[in-house]
N, C-alpha and C positions, 0 to 999 in steps of 0.2 A: 823863395825866401821873402819874408815880410819885413815890416819895420822892426828894427832891433832896438832894444832898450835894456840897460843894466841898472837895477836898483841895488844900491849899496848902503851899508850902515844900518842894516835891518836886524831885527830879532826874528829868526826863522823857526817855525814849528813845521817839521816835515811829515809828522804823523806816523813815523816808523816806530817810535817809542815816545816817551813823554819828555824828551830833552828839547831844549831851546838853544839855538846857535846864536850867540851874540856876535856882532860884526859880520853878519851874513850878507850874501848877495844872491840876486836872482837875475838870470840873463834870459830875456824873452825875445824870440824871433817869430814875429807874426802872432800866431796863436799857440806856439810851441815853447815850452820851457826847456831851454838848452842846458841850463845849469841852475842848481839851487844848493847852496852850502856855504862854507866859510869863504869870505872874500879873497883870502890868500890862495884859495884853490882855483880861482878864475884863470890864472895864467895870463899870457899875453893876449890882449884883445885889440881889435882895430880901434885906434883913437878917434875914428869918425863915428863910432857908435855912441849915441847919447847915454850919459851916465847921470843918475840922479841919486843924491844922498838923501835917504828917507829919515835921517835923524833918529834912529832907534825905534822906528815904528814896527809893529808886529805884522809879519807876513806869513800867511799859510799858503805856499805855492801849490797850485793844483786843486785847491779846495774851492767849492762854490757854495 
């Protein structure tokens, strides 16, 4: 397990269709994306994991 980080308040494009998720979140564990979707779907997370509000910025998880 690597450094964990949760990015919240994002607009997510997952690439499965052309939809964008407002109020999205991405949970990163080292180099692995553990979750990408609506922030409400994160569930309970360890409060010690750093969480950053990205203020509506656009994120395309897994795209390089």
